[in-house]
A tleap script that builds the chain and sets N, CA, C and O, in Angstrom:
source leaprc.protein.ff14SB
mol = sequence {
  NMET PRO ASN LYS THR ILE VAL VAL ASN THR
  GLN MET ALA ALA ASP TRP LYS VAL SER ALA
  SER ILE ARG ASP HIE ALA LEU VAL ILE ASP
  GLN PRO SER ALA THR ASP ALA GLY ALA THR
  PRO LEU GLU MET PHE ILE PHE SER LEU GLY
  GLY CYS ILE SER THR ILE ALA LYS MET VAL
  ALA ARG ASP LYS GLY ILE VAL LEU HIE GLY
  ILE ASP VAL LYS VAL THR ALA SER ILE ASN
  THR ASP GLY LEU LEU GLY LYS GLU VAL ASP
  THR PRO VAL GLY PHE ASP SER ILE ASP ILE
  GLN ALA ASP ILE ASP ALA ASP LEU THR GLN
  SER GLU LYS GLN ALA PHE LEU ASP LEU VAL
  CYS HIE ARG CYS PRO ILE HIE ASP ASN LEU
  LEU ASN PRO THR LEU VAL SER HIE SER ALA
  CALA
}
set mol.1.N position { 13.114 15.244 14.768 }
set mol.1.CA position { 12.222 15.540 13.271 }
set mol.1.C position { 11.669 13.824 13.172 }
set mol.1.O position { 12.288 12.770 13.323 }
set mol.2.N position { 10.313 14.102 12.869 }
set mol.2.CA position { 9.800 12.784 12.481 }
set mol.2.C position { 10.163 11.619 11.470 }
set mol.2.O position { 11.197 11.947 10.888 }
set mol.3.N position { 9.862 10.802 11.185 }
set mol.3.CA position { 10.420 10.073 9.866 }
set mol.3.C position { 9.288 10.276 9.734 }
set mol.3.O position { 8.318 10.318 10.491 }
set mol.4.N position { 9.569 10.491 8.013 }
set mol.4.CA position { 8.061 10.127 6.589 }
set mol.4.C position { 8.214 9.202 5.973 }
set mol.4.O position { 9.220 8.897 5.333 }
set mol.5.N position { 6.805 8.377 6.126 }
set mol.5.CA position { 6.969 6.828 5.413 }
set mol.5.C position { 6.123 7.444 3.670 }
set mol.5.O position { 5.026 7.947 3.428 }
set mol.6.N position { 7.483 7.012 2.670 }
set mol.6.CA position { 6.329 7.177 1.109 }
set mol.6.C position { 6.098 5.690 1.116 }
set mol.6.O position { 6.804 4.816 1.619 }
set mol.7.N position { 4.974 5.581 0.460 }
set mol.7.CA position { 4.123 4.421 0.063 }
set mol.7.C position { 3.916 4.580 -1.679 }
set mol.7.O position { 3.500 5.619 -2.192 }
set mol.8.N position { 4.177 3.717 -2.224 }
set mol.8.CA position { 3.939 3.672 -3.969 }
set mol.8.C position { 3.485 2.246 -3.855 }
set mol.8.O position { 4.028 1.391 -3.156 }
set mol.9.N position { 2.331 2.068 -4.688 }
set mol.9.CA position { 1.398 0.794 -4.906 }
set mol.9.C position { 1.674 0.957 -6.694 }
set mol.9.O position { 1.382 1.916 -7.409 }
set mol.10.N position { 2.338 -0.353 -7.074 }
set mol.10.CA position { 2.214 0.445 -8.560 }
set mol.10.C position { 1.054 -1.241 -8.864 }
set mol.10.O position { 0.888 -2.010 -7.917 }
set mol.11.N position { 0.394 -1.539 -10.276 }
set mol.11.CA position { -0.032 -2.671 -10.622 }
set mol.11.C position { 0.266 -2.472 -11.891 }
set mol.11.O position { 0.351 -1.424 -12.531 }
set mol.12.N position { 0.474 -3.995 -12.312 }
set mol.12.CA position { 0.662 -4.235 -13.665 }
set mol.12.C position { -0.188 -3.905 -14.869 }
set mol.12.O position { -1.259 -4.507 -14.800 }
set mol.13.N position { -0.127 -3.498 -15.454 }
set mol.13.CA position { -0.924 -3.219 -16.447 }
set mol.13.C position { -0.997 -3.662 -17.806 }
set mol.13.O position { -0.513 -4.791 -17.735 }
set mol.14.N position { -1.448 -3.367 -19.536 }
set mol.14.CA position { -1.618 -4.529 -20.752 }
set mol.14.C position { -0.425 -4.143 -20.853 }
set mol.14.O position { -0.016 -3.159 -20.237 }
set mol.15.N position { 0.273 -4.814 -21.598 }
set mol.15.CA position { 1.855 -5.156 -22.069 }
set mol.15.C position { 2.773 -5.204 -21.181 }
set mol.15.O position { 3.107 -6.132 -20.443 }
set mol.16.N position { 3.220 -4.019 -21.300 }
set mol.16.CA position { 4.954 -3.949 -20.391 }
set mol.16.C position { 4.406 -2.718 -19.435 }
set mol.16.O position { 5.242 -2.367 -18.602 }
set mol.17.N position { 3.286 -2.074 -19.405 }
set mol.17.CA position { 2.995 -0.985 -18.515 }
set mol.17.C position { 2.473 -1.335 -17.102 }
set mol.17.O position { 1.918 -2.319 -16.613 }
set mol.18.N position { 2.914 -0.013 -16.603 }
set mol.18.CA position { 3.166 -0.394 -14.792 }
set mol.18.C position { 2.486 0.775 -14.453 }
set mol.18.O position { 3.149 1.811 -14.509 }
set mol.19.N position { 1.168 0.862 -14.070 }
set mol.19.CA position { 0.874 2.023 -13.442 }
set mol.19.C position { 1.187 2.046 -12.141 }
set mol.19.O position { 1.716 1.120 -11.526 }
set mol.20.N position { 0.712 3.601 -11.497 }
set mol.20.CA position { 0.627 3.529 -9.919 }
set mol.20.C position { 0.184 4.975 -9.824 }
set mol.20.O position { 0.530 5.800 -10.669 }
set mol.21.N position { -0.501 5.241 -8.901 }
set mol.21.CA position { -1.244 6.228 -8.140 }
set mol.21.C position { -0.824 7.065 -6.873 }
set mol.21.O position { -1.444 6.828 -5.836 }
set mol.22.N position { 0.457 8.298 -6.846 }
set mol.22.CA position { 0.572 8.590 -5.997 }
set mol.22.C position { 0.333 9.802 -5.745 }
set mol.22.O position { 0.833 10.663 -6.467 }
set mol.23.N position { -0.487 10.151 -4.662 }
set mol.23.CA position { -1.347 10.990 -3.949 }
set mol.23.C position { -2.328 11.125 -4.974 }
set mol.23.O position { -2.985 10.105 -5.184 }
set mol.24.N position { -2.689 12.490 -5.914 }
set mol.24.CA position { -3.221 12.733 -6.758 }
set mol.24.C position { -2.894 12.387 -7.615 }
set mol.24.O position { -3.923 12.147 -8.246 }
set mol.25.N position { -1.618 12.005 -8.536 }
set mol.25.CA position { -0.625 11.472 -9.624 }
set mol.25.C position { -1.021 10.234 -10.304 }
set mol.25.O position { -1.313 9.216 -9.677 }
set mol.26.N position { -1.030 10.294 -11.247 }
set mol.26.CA position { -1.463 8.604 -11.846 }
set mol.26.C position { 0.002 8.597 -13.288 }
set mol.26.O position { 0.108 9.111 -14.402 }
set mol.27.N position { 0.858 7.729 -12.434 }
set mol.27.CA position { 1.883 7.378 -13.360 }
set mol.27.C position { 1.872 5.982 -14.035 }
set mol.27.O position { 1.502 4.905 -13.567 }
set mol.28.N position { 2.511 6.361 -15.586 }
set mol.28.CA position { 2.751 4.881 -16.101 }
set mol.28.C position { 4.306 4.802 -16.517 }
set mol.28.O position { 4.996 5.791 -16.769 }
set mol.29.N position { 4.659 3.725 -16.541 }
set mol.29.CA position { 6.143 3.431 -16.941 }
set mol.29.C position { 5.620 2.401 -18.207 }
set mol.29.O position { 4.468 2.107 -18.526 }
set mol.30.N position { 6.538 2.097 -18.625 }
set mol.30.CA position { 6.387 1.256 -20.169 }
set mol.30.C position { 7.926 1.242 -21.126 }
set mol.30.O position { 8.822 2.011 -20.779 }
set mol.31.N position { 8.000 0.903 -21.566 }
set mol.31.CA position { 9.016 -0.019 -22.646 }
set mol.31.C position { 8.825 0.775 -24.091 }
set mol.31.O position { 7.761 0.561 -24.672 }
set mol.32.N position { 9.230 1.159 -24.355 }
set mol.32.CA position { 9.987 1.976 -25.828 }
set mol.32.C position { 9.720 0.741 -27.119 }
set mol.32.O position { 9.726 0.824 -28.347 }
set mol.33.N position { 9.538 -0.180 -26.344 }
set mol.33.CA position { 9.457 -1.565 -27.663 }
set mol.33.C position { 7.992 -1.918 -27.699 }
set mol.33.O position { 7.418 -2.353 -28.697 }
set mol.34.N position { 7.352 -1.661 -26.355 }
set mol.34.CA position { 5.826 -2.229 -26.785 }
set mol.34.C position { 5.000 -0.772 -26.957 }
set mol.34.O position { 4.880 -0.438 -28.136 }
set mol.35.N position { 4.392 0.178 -25.936 }
set mol.35.CA position { 3.632 0.971 -26.484 }
set mol.35.C position { 3.853 2.172 -26.127 }
set mol.35.O position { 2.961 2.999 -26.318 }
set mol.36.N position { 5.366 2.660 -25.386 }
set mol.36.CA position { 6.066 3.442 -25.208 }
set mol.36.C position { 4.716 4.621 -24.463 }
set mol.36.O position { 4.445 5.776 -24.789 }
set mol.37.N position { 4.184 3.846 -23.528 }
set mol.37.CA position { 3.340 5.234 -22.855 }
set mol.37.C position { 3.468 5.651 -21.446 }
set mol.37.O position { 2.575 5.885 -20.632 }
set mol.38.N position { 4.946 5.708 -21.294 }
set mol.38.CA position { 5.778 6.310 -20.701 }
set mol.38.C position { 7.175 5.944 -20.432 }
set mol.38.O position { 7.491 4.828 -20.845 }
set mol.39.N position { 8.217 6.728 -19.746 }
set mol.39.CA position { 9.184 6.430 -19.341 }
set mol.39.C position { 9.499 5.501 -18.458 }
set mol.39.O position { 8.987 5.429 -17.342 }
set mol.40.N position { 10.575 4.543 -19.012 }
set mol.40.CA position { 11.005 3.099 -18.449 }
set mol.40.C position { 11.488 3.206 -16.966 }
set mol.40.O position { 11.714 4.337 -16.535 }
set mol.41.N position { 11.612 2.455 -16.398 }
set mol.41.CA position { 11.756 2.959 -14.832 }
set mol.41.C position { 13.101 2.969 -14.486 }
set mol.41.O position { 13.340 3.011 -13.279 }
set mol.42.N position { 14.355 2.931 -15.526 }
set mol.42.CA position { 15.561 3.048 -15.112 }
set mol.42.C position { 15.909 4.467 -15.557 }
set mol.42.O position { 17.054 4.907 -15.450 }
set mol.43.N position { 14.265 5.606 -16.369 }
set mol.43.CA position { 14.745 6.871 -16.885 }
set mol.43.C position { 14.168 7.336 -15.441 }
set mol.43.O position { 14.847 7.903 -14.584 }
set mol.44.N position { 12.796 6.998 -15.321 }
set mol.44.CA position { 11.994 7.340 -13.991 }
set mol.44.C position { 13.255 7.532 -12.688 }
set mol.44.O position { 13.147 8.418 -11.840 }
set mol.45.N position { 14.300 6.650 -12.712 }
set mol.45.CA position { 15.109 6.831 -11.575 }
set mol.45.C position { 15.867 7.626 -11.270 }
set mol.45.O position { 16.080 8.156 -10.179 }
set mol.46.N position { 16.513 7.805 -12.648 }
set mol.46.CA position { 17.428 8.815 -13.362 }
set mol.46.C position { 16.765 10.195 -12.944 }
set mol.46.O position { 17.267 10.862 -12.039 }
set mol.47.N position { 15.454 10.673 -13.724 }
set mol.47.CA position { 14.533 11.623 -13.523 }
set mol.47.C position { 14.389 12.017 -12.415 }
set mol.47.O position { 14.203 13.224 -12.256 }
set mol.48.N position { 14.427 11.146 -11.296 }
set mol.48.CA position { 13.716 11.236 -9.862 }
set mol.48.C position { 15.371 12.220 -9.183 }
set mol.48.O position { 15.367 13.367 -8.737 }
set mol.49.N position { 16.449 11.406 -9.307 }
set mol.49.CA position { 17.902 11.903 -9.248 }
set mol.49.C position { 17.784 13.265 -9.613 }
set mol.49.O position { 17.772 14.046 -8.661 }
set mol.50.N position { 17.688 13.776 -10.805 }
set mol.50.CA position { 17.475 15.453 -11.503 }
set mol.50.C position { 16.704 15.865 -10.690 }
set mol.50.O position { 17.067 16.794 -9.968 }
set mol.51.N position { 15.642 15.409 -10.577 }
set mol.51.CA position { 14.192 16.266 -9.616 }
set mol.51.C position { 14.703 16.484 -8.301 }
set mol.51.O position { 14.811 17.670 -7.988 }
set mol.52.N position { 15.082 15.536 -7.358 }
set mol.52.CA position { 15.284 15.754 -6.148 }
set mol.52.C position { 16.813 16.846 -6.572 }
set mol.52.O position { 16.929 17.685 -5.679 }
set mol.53.N position { 17.385 16.927 -7.131 }
set mol.53.CA position { 18.325 17.771 -6.922 }
set mol.53.C position { 18.215 19.659 -7.105 }
set mol.53.O position { 18.800 20.648 -6.662 }
set mol.54.N position { 17.221 19.381 -7.925 }
set mol.54.CA position { 16.321 20.564 -8.422 }
set mol.54.C position { 15.884 21.317 -7.612 }
set mol.54.O position { 16.221 22.491 -7.460 }
set mol.55.N position { 14.778 20.486 -6.772 }
set mol.55.CA position { 13.985 20.567 -5.577 }
set mol.55.C position { 14.921 21.332 -4.274 }
set mol.55.O position { 14.922 22.389 -3.643 }
set mol.56.N position { 15.716 20.003 -4.349 }
set mol.56.CA position { 17.107 20.467 -3.308 }
set mol.56.C position { 17.542 21.994 -3.449 }
set mol.56.O position { 17.418 22.942 -2.673 }
set mol.57.N position { 17.985 21.908 -4.468 }
set mol.57.CA position { 18.794 23.602 -4.827 }
set mol.57.C position { 18.023 24.555 -4.527 }
set mol.57.O position { 18.390 25.565 -3.929 }
set mol.58.N position { 16.681 24.288 -4.981 }
set mol.58.CA position { 15.455 25.748 -4.411 }
set mol.58.C position { 15.552 26.243 -2.980 }
set mol.58.O position { 15.325 27.326 -2.441 }
set mol.59.N position { 16.061 24.809 -2.472 }
set mol.59.CA position { 15.576 24.818 -0.618 }
set mol.59.C position { 17.326 25.357 -0.062 }
set mol.59.O position { 17.557 26.248 0.755 }
set mol.60.N position { 18.294 24.557 -0.751 }
set mol.60.CA position { 19.370 25.378 -0.008 }
set mol.60.C position { 19.967 27.106 -0.834 }
set mol.60.O position { 20.839 27.901 -0.484 }
set mol.61.N position { 19.124 27.104 -1.859 }
set mol.61.CA position { 19.249 28.459 -2.385 }
set mol.61.C position { 18.629 29.438 -0.857 }
set mol.61.O position { 19.378 30.240 -0.299 }
set mol.62.N position { 17.455 29.229 -0.460 }
set mol.62.CA position { 16.474 29.781 0.546 }
set mol.62.C position { 17.319 29.545 1.957 }
set mol.62.O position { 17.159 30.132 3.027 }
set mol.63.N position { 17.928 28.877 1.742 }
set mol.63.CA position { 18.594 28.866 3.285 }
set mol.63.C position { 19.915 29.558 3.239 }
set mol.63.O position { 20.369 29.619 4.381 }
set mol.64.N position { 20.524 29.977 2.560 }
set mol.64.CA position { 22.093 30.709 2.312 }
set mol.64.C position { 21.300 32.213 1.149 }
set mol.64.O position { 21.968 33.022 0.505 }
set mol.65.N position { 20.171 32.164 1.204 }
set mol.65.CA position { 19.879 33.585 1.143 }
set mol.65.C position { 20.685 33.503 -0.534 }
set mol.65.O position { 21.450 34.438 -0.769 }
set mol.66.N position { 20.581 32.829 -1.230 }
set mol.66.CA position { 21.336 32.955 -2.872 }
set mol.66.C position { 19.976 33.184 -3.789 }
set mol.66.O position { 18.864 32.788 -3.439 }
set mol.67.N position { 20.199 33.763 -4.799 }
set mol.67.CA position { 19.005 34.357 -5.558 }
set mol.67.C position { 19.445 33.216 -6.645 }
set mol.67.O position { 20.389 33.378 -7.418 }
set mol.68.N position { 18.845 32.348 -6.611 }
set mol.68.CA position { 18.896 31.291 -7.755 }
set mol.68.C position { 17.758 31.761 -8.622 }
set mol.68.O position { 16.585 31.715 -8.251 }
set mol.69.N position { 18.188 32.257 -9.898 }
set mol.69.CA position { 17.572 32.175 -11.335 }
set mol.69.C position { 17.007 31.000 -12.000 }
set mol.69.O position { 15.979 30.938 -12.675 }
set mol.70.N position { 17.839 30.080 -11.703 }
set mol.70.CA position { 17.168 28.660 -12.767 }
set mol.70.C position { 18.360 27.790 -11.832 }
set mol.70.O position { 19.065 28.112 -10.876 }
set mol.71.N position { 18.186 26.484 -12.658 }
set mol.71.CA position { 19.449 25.646 -12.320 }
set mol.71.C position { 18.808 24.276 -13.331 }
set mol.71.O position { 17.779 23.624 -13.154 }
set mol.72.N position { 19.578 24.187 -14.133 }
set mol.72.CA position { 19.434 22.635 -15.127 }
set mol.72.C position { 20.141 22.027 -14.911 }
set mol.72.O position { 21.307 22.414 -14.981 }
set mol.73.N position { 19.726 20.313 -14.402 }
set mol.73.CA position { 20.126 19.150 -14.732 }
set mol.73.C position { 20.381 18.560 -15.562 }
set mol.73.O position { 19.360 18.557 -16.250 }
set mol.74.N position { 21.234 17.894 -16.120 }
set mol.74.CA position { 21.712 17.025 -16.631 }
set mol.74.C position { 22.085 15.656 -15.824 }
set mol.74.O position { 23.050 15.642 -15.060 }
set mol.75.N position { 21.445 14.757 -15.990 }
set mol.75.CA position { 21.928 13.334 -15.596 }
set mol.75.C position { 22.268 12.097 -16.484 }
set mol.75.O position { 21.403 11.303 -16.855 }
set mol.76.N position { 23.228 12.019 -16.711 }
set mol.76.CA position { 23.960 10.994 -17.695 }
set mol.76.C position { 24.021 9.641 -17.004 }
set mol.76.O position { 24.495 9.679 -15.869 }
set mol.77.N position { 23.707 8.668 -17.377 }
set mol.77.CA position { 24.088 7.478 -16.405 }
set mol.77.C position { 24.121 6.222 -17.698 }
set mol.77.O position { 23.423 6.117 -18.706 }
set mol.78.N position { 25.339 5.290 -17.126 }
set mol.78.CA position { 25.415 3.983 -18.031 }
set mol.78.C position { 25.053 2.506 -17.772 }
set mol.78.O position { 24.841 2.450 -16.561 }
set mol.79.N position { 24.955 1.830 -18.069 }
set mol.79.CA position { 24.266 0.411 -17.986 }
set mol.79.C position { 24.770 -0.840 -18.638 }
set mol.79.O position { 24.723 -0.791 -19.867 }
set mol.80.N position { 25.094 -1.605 -18.284 }
set mol.80.CA position { 25.130 -2.639 -19.060 }
set mol.80.C position { 23.652 -3.520 -18.908 }
set mol.80.O position { 23.508 -4.169 -17.872 }
set mol.81.N position { 22.640 -3.540 -19.864 }
set mol.81.CA position { 21.541 -4.106 -19.665 }
set mol.81.C position { 21.610 -5.644 -19.634 }
set mol.81.O position { 20.775 -6.337 -19.053 }
set mol.82.N position { 22.611 -6.092 -20.268 }
set mol.82.CA position { 22.882 -7.733 -20.226 }
set mol.82.C position { 22.348 -8.699 -19.146 }
set mol.82.O position { 21.834 -9.800 -19.343 }
set mol.83.N position { 22.628 -7.907 -17.638 }
set mol.83.CA position { 22.399 -7.929 -16.335 }
set mol.83.C position { 21.178 -8.404 -16.414 }
set mol.83.O position { 21.009 -9.619 -16.320 }
set mol.84.N position { 20.045 -7.490 -16.611 }
set mol.84.CA position { 18.824 -7.240 -16.815 }
set mol.84.C position { 18.228 -8.261 -16.941 }
set mol.84.O position { 17.542 -8.883 -16.130 }
set mol.85.N position { 18.631 -8.579 -18.596 }
set mol.85.CA position { 17.898 -9.364 -19.197 }
set mol.85.C position { 18.579 -10.659 -19.328 }
set mol.85.O position { 18.781 -11.255 -20.386 }
set mol.86.N position { 18.953 -11.078 -18.002 }
set mol.86.CA position { 18.847 -12.564 -17.562 }
set mol.86.C position { 20.361 -13.076 -17.854 }
set mol.86.O position { 20.784 -14.153 -17.435 }
set mol.87.N position { 21.067 -12.227 -18.574 }
set mol.87.CA position { 22.464 -12.743 -19.328 }
set mol.87.C position { 23.563 -12.553 -18.114 }
set mol.87.O position { 23.469 -11.558 -17.395 }
set mol.88.N position { 24.762 -13.667 -17.866 }
set mol.88.CA position { 25.610 -13.615 -16.648 }
set mol.88.C position { 26.558 -12.426 -17.231 }
set mol.88.O position { 26.952 -12.378 -18.396 }
set mol.89.N position { 26.794 -11.670 -16.420 }
set mol.89.CA position { 27.962 -10.255 -16.094 }
set mol.89.C position { 28.854 -10.604 -14.869 }
set mol.89.O position { 28.724 -11.331 -13.884 }
set mol.90.N position { 29.895 -9.708 -15.392 }
set mol.90.CA position { 30.868 -9.759 -13.967 }
set mol.90.C position { 30.533 -7.980 -13.799 }
set mol.90.O position { 31.554 -7.504 -13.302 }
set mol.91.N position { 29.814 -7.206 -13.958 }
set mol.91.CA position { 29.489 -5.934 -13.741 }
set mol.91.C position { 28.194 -6.174 -12.804 }
set mol.91.O position { 27.544 -7.207 -12.648 }
set mol.92.N position { 27.994 -4.657 -12.122 }
set mol.92.CA position { 26.828 -4.186 -11.340 }
set mol.92.C position { 25.619 -4.576 -12.360 }
set mol.92.O position { 25.812 -4.371 -13.558 }
set mol.93.N position { 24.428 -5.109 -11.948 }
set mol.93.CA position { 22.954 -4.807 -12.944 }
set mol.93.C position { 22.834 -3.545 -12.997 }
set mol.93.O position { 22.725 -2.878 -14.026 }
set mol.94.N position { 22.853 -3.033 -11.540 }
set mol.94.CA position { 22.263 -1.742 -11.944 }
set mol.94.C position { 23.781 -0.949 -12.848 }
set mol.94.O position { 24.747 -1.431 -13.439 }
set mol.95.N position { 23.343 0.402 -12.561 }
set mol.95.CA position { 24.213 1.273 -13.339 }
set mol.95.C position { 25.719 1.386 -13.280 }
set mol.95.O position { 26.080 1.517 -12.110 }
set mol.96.N position { 26.460 1.381 -13.915 }
set mol.96.CA position { 27.871 1.415 -13.806 }
set mol.96.C position { 28.569 2.893 -13.041 }
set mol.96.O position { 29.450 3.014 -12.190 }
set mol.97.N position { 27.753 3.875 -13.759 }
set mol.97.CA position { 28.208 5.469 -13.527 }
set mol.97.C position { 26.886 6.004 -13.752 }
set mol.97.O position { 26.008 5.637 -14.533 }
set mol.98.N position { 26.934 7.308 -12.591 }
set mol.98.CA position { 26.285 8.231 -13.012 }
set mol.98.C position { 26.480 9.611 -13.011 }
set mol.98.O position { 26.851 10.020 -11.911 }
set mol.99.N position { 26.333 10.646 -14.046 }
set mol.99.CA position { 27.452 11.962 -13.679 }
set mol.99.C position { 25.996 12.856 -13.880 }
set mol.99.O position { 25.029 12.756 -14.635 }
set mol.100.N position { 26.412 13.823 -12.727 }
set mol.100.CA position { 25.276 14.680 -12.674 }
set mol.100.C position { 26.100 15.981 -13.297 }
set mol.100.O position { 27.267 15.971 -12.903 }
set mol.101.N position { 25.705 17.397 -14.403 }
set mol.101.CA position { 26.129 18.023 -14.807 }
set mol.101.C position { 24.908 19.166 -14.161 }
set mol.101.O position { 23.738 18.850 -14.377 }
set mol.102.N position { 25.172 20.488 -13.372 }
set mol.102.CA position { 24.530 21.505 -13.357 }
set mol.102.C position { 24.640 22.358 -13.469 }
set mol.102.O position { 25.481 22.943 -12.786 }
set mol.103.N position { 23.746 23.150 -14.563 }
set mol.103.CA position { 24.066 24.362 -14.665 }
set mol.103.C position { 23.006 25.466 -14.075 }
set mol.103.O position { 21.841 25.789 -14.310 }
set mol.104.N position { 24.072 25.874 -13.159 }
set mol.104.CA position { 23.213 26.901 -12.088 }
set mol.104.C position { 23.342 28.391 -12.415 }
set mol.104.O position { 24.410 28.873 -12.036 }
set mol.105.N position { 22.640 29.097 -12.931 }
set mol.105.CA position { 21.649 30.396 -13.255 }
set mol.105.C position { 21.995 31.203 -11.748 }
set mol.105.O position { 20.965 31.555 -11.174 }
set mol.106.N position { 23.247 31.538 -11.043 }
set mol.106.CA position { 23.004 32.262 -9.958 }
set mol.106.C position { 24.233 33.349 -9.723 }
set mol.106.O position { 25.277 32.845 -10.135 }
set mol.107.N position { 24.437 34.653 -9.202 }
set mol.107.CA position { 25.399 35.019 -9.363 }
set mol.107.C position { 26.392 34.654 -8.006 }
set mol.107.O position { 26.398 35.071 -6.847 }
set mol.108.N position { 27.195 33.698 -8.728 }
set mol.108.CA position { 28.184 32.915 -8.166 }
set mol.108.C position { 29.550 32.485 -9.138 }
set mol.108.O position { 29.455 32.332 -10.356 }
set mol.109.N position { 30.756 32.331 -8.413 }
set mol.109.CA position { 31.747 32.340 -8.863 }
set mol.109.C position { 31.855 30.832 -9.383 }
set mol.109.O position { 30.813 30.283 -9.025 }
set mol.110.N position { 32.482 30.128 -9.918 }
set mol.110.CA position { 32.403 29.190 -10.528 }
set mol.110.C position { 32.872 27.970 -9.102 }
set mol.110.O position { 32.392 26.863 -8.859 }
set mol.111.N position { 33.762 28.590 -8.520 }
set mol.111.CA position { 33.983 27.802 -7.022 }
set mol.111.C position { 32.647 27.339 -5.892 }
set mol.111.O position { 32.181 26.355 -5.317 }
set mol.112.N position { 32.362 29.407 -6.125 }
set mol.112.CA position { 31.000 28.689 -5.240 }
set mol.112.C position { 29.751 27.534 -6.059 }
set mol.112.O position { 29.452 26.520 -5.429 }
set mol.113.N position { 29.321 27.696 -6.971 }
set mol.113.CA position { 28.890 27.422 -7.701 }
set mol.113.C position { 29.164 25.294 -7.707 }
set mol.113.O position { 28.440 24.303 -7.791 }
set mol.114.N position { 30.305 25.526 -7.594 }
set mol.114.CA position { 30.735 23.586 -6.863 }
set mol.114.C position { 30.380 23.687 -5.764 }
set mol.114.O position { 29.178 23.429 -5.700 }
set mol.115.N position { 30.841 23.959 -4.733 }
set mol.115.CA position { 30.160 24.742 -3.342 }
set mol.115.C position { 28.336 24.133 -2.967 }
set mol.115.O position { 27.947 23.345 -2.105 }
set mol.116.N position { 27.743 24.720 -3.780 }
set mol.116.CA position { 26.886 25.163 -3.696 }
set mol.116.C position { 25.910 23.973 -3.708 }
set mol.116.O position { 25.035 23.548 -2.953 }
set mol.117.N position { 26.629 23.495 -5.318 }
set mol.117.CA position { 26.005 21.975 -5.685 }
set mol.117.C position { 26.443 20.782 -4.692 }
set mol.117.O position { 25.717 19.890 -4.252 }
set mol.118.N position { 27.923 21.010 -4.432 }
set mol.118.CA position { 28.487 19.969 -3.514 }
set mol.118.C position { 27.007 19.949 -2.088 }
set mol.118.O position { 26.286 19.075 -1.606 }
set mol.119.N position { 27.128 20.950 -1.958 }
set mol.119.CA position { 26.178 21.129 -0.332 }
set mol.119.C position { 24.117 20.324 -1.061 }
set mol.119.O position { 23.417 19.556 -0.401 }
set mol.120.N position { 23.816 20.807 -2.271 }
set mol.120.CA position { 22.776 20.218 -2.673 }
set mol.120.C position { 22.498 18.884 -2.488 }
set mol.120.O position { 21.539 18.343 -1.938 }
set mol.121.N position { 24.077 18.148 -3.358 }
set mol.121.CA position { 24.085 17.150 -3.764 }
set mol.121.C position { 24.129 16.348 -2.234 }
set mol.121.O position { 23.787 15.195 -2.500 }
set mol.122.N position { 24.298 16.406 -1.302 }
set mol.122.CA position { 24.744 16.187 0.473 }
set mol.122.C position { 23.347 15.878 1.033 }
set mol.122.O position { 22.998 14.901 1.696 }
set mol.123.N position { 22.423 17.232 0.497 }
set mol.123.CA position { 21.259 17.296 1.235 }
set mol.123.C position { 20.185 16.532 0.543 }
set mol.123.O position { 18.984 16.562 0.814 }
set mol.124.N position { 20.802 15.818 -0.422 }
set mol.124.CA position { 19.424 15.135 -1.908 }
set mol.124.C position { 19.511 13.793 -1.337 }
set mol.124.O position { 20.410 12.964 -1.475 }
set mol.125.N position { 18.209 13.707 -0.541 }
set mol.125.CA position { 18.031 11.839 -0.525 }
set mol.125.C position { 18.366 10.901 -1.238 }
set mol.125.O position { 18.999 9.896 -0.915 }
set mol.126.N position { 17.926 11.215 -2.301 }
set mol.126.CA position { 18.081 10.305 -3.560 }
set mol.126.C position { 19.308 10.260 -3.955 }
set mol.126.O position { 19.621 9.084 -4.139 }
set mol.127.N position { 20.422 11.197 -4.245 }
set mol.127.CA position { 22.158 10.755 -4.402 }
set mol.127.C position { 22.472 9.973 -3.123 }
set mol.127.O position { 23.143 8.951 -3.258 }
set mol.128.N position { 21.992 10.396 -1.674 }
set mol.128.CA position { 22.644 9.798 -0.609 }
set mol.128.C position { 22.435 8.446 -0.411 }
set mol.128.O position { 23.129 7.618 0.179 }
set mol.129.N position { 21.202 8.325 -1.086 }
set mol.129.CA position { 20.732 6.748 -1.164 }
set mol.129.C position { 21.379 5.765 -2.259 }
set mol.129.O position { 21.008 4.610 -2.467 }
set mol.130.N position { 22.490 6.490 -2.968 }
set mol.130.CA position { 22.848 6.083 -4.309 }
set mol.130.C position { 24.498 5.944 -3.712 }
set mol.130.O position { 25.294 5.055 -4.014 }
set mol.131.N position { 24.715 7.027 -2.841 }
set mol.131.CA position { 26.207 6.612 -2.495 }
set mol.131.C position { 26.329 6.281 -0.887 }
set mol.131.O position { 27.358 6.589 -0.285 }
set mol.132.N position { 25.240 5.647 -0.232 }
set mol.132.CA position { 24.864 4.573 1.138 }
set mol.132.C position { 24.194 4.120 0.903 }
set mol.132.O position { 23.063 4.547 0.674 }
set mol.133.N position { 24.768 2.481 0.818 }
set mol.133.CA position { 23.200 1.093 0.928 }
set mol.133.C position { 22.583 1.568 1.569 }
set mol.133.O position { 22.964 2.313 2.472 }
set mol.134.N position { 21.048 1.196 1.221 }
set mol.134.CA position { 19.857 1.392 1.910 }
set mol.134.C position { 19.673 -0.166 2.260 }
set mol.134.O position { 19.832 -1.140 1.524 }
set mol.135.N position { 19.465 -0.132 2.989 }
set mol.135.CA position { 18.923 -1.881 3.366 }
set mol.135.C position { 17.318 -2.168 2.738 }
set mol.135.O position { 16.387 -1.441 3.086 }
set mol.136.N position { 17.165 -3.078 1.975 }
set mol.136.CA position { 16.125 -3.098 0.712 }
set mol.136.C position { 15.968 -4.432 1.222 }
set mol.136.O position { 16.973 -5.142 1.203 }
set mol.137.N position { 14.595 -5.040 1.800 }
set mol.137.CA position { 14.054 -6.135 2.071 }
set mol.137.C position { 12.352 -6.523 0.949 }
set mol.137.O position { 11.294 -5.898 1.020 }
set mol.138.N position { 12.622 -7.539 0.172 }
set mol.138.CA position { 11.533 -8.374 -0.247 }
set mol.138.C position { 10.897 -9.239 0.234 }
set mol.138.O position { 11.306 -10.034 1.081 }
set mol.139.N position { 9.314 -9.177 -0.465 }
set mol.139.CA position { 8.977 -10.690 0.099 }
set mol.139.C position { 7.817 -10.949 -0.832 }
set mol.139.O position { 7.154 -10.116 -1.450 }
set mol.140.N position { 7.708 -12.177 -0.814 }
set mol.140.CA position { 5.848 -12.194 -2.051 }
set mol.140.C position { 4.472 -12.508 -1.228 }
set mol.140.O position { 4.575 -12.886 -0.061 }
set mol.141.N position { 3.553 -12.399 -1.657 }
set mol.141.CA position { 2.358 -12.101 -0.747 }
set mol.141.C position { 1.976 -13.248 -1.655 }
set mol.141.O position { 0.859 -13.759 -1.567 }
savepdb mol mol.pdb
quit
C-alpha cells in the first residue's frame, strides 16, 4: 500500500494566534490568556488522539462486523508547563502521562470492549506515534 503524505502549513497571525488551511478547512490555535480564538496546540494534540481513536473504532467495528452504536473518548493528559516556559526541569517537556477512557456503546462484554479498544489503539496512527518514537527533523529557512 502506498504511503500517504500529509502536509500542514501554519502561519503566525495576530497576538498568539496561529492559523492553517488544511484542505478546505481553516483552523486556528490560540492561547486562553490572549484572544482565546481557538484551542491551544496541546489541546489540539490531545483532540487528535481522541478523534483518531473514535475514527479507527468505526473502521474496526466495520471490519469485525460489530454494531457500534457510539463511542465517547475522554483523553486526560498531564504536563509540567515549566519546560515549555523555558524553566529547567527534570521531567519531559511534553506530556508525562496520557490516559484514554472509552465509553463503548456496543453489544459486547466488558472484556470484549477492552479487546476492541486494544485493537483500535493498535491501529490508531496517533496512538502509535506516542508509543513509538518517530524521527522528527527540523530546519530553518
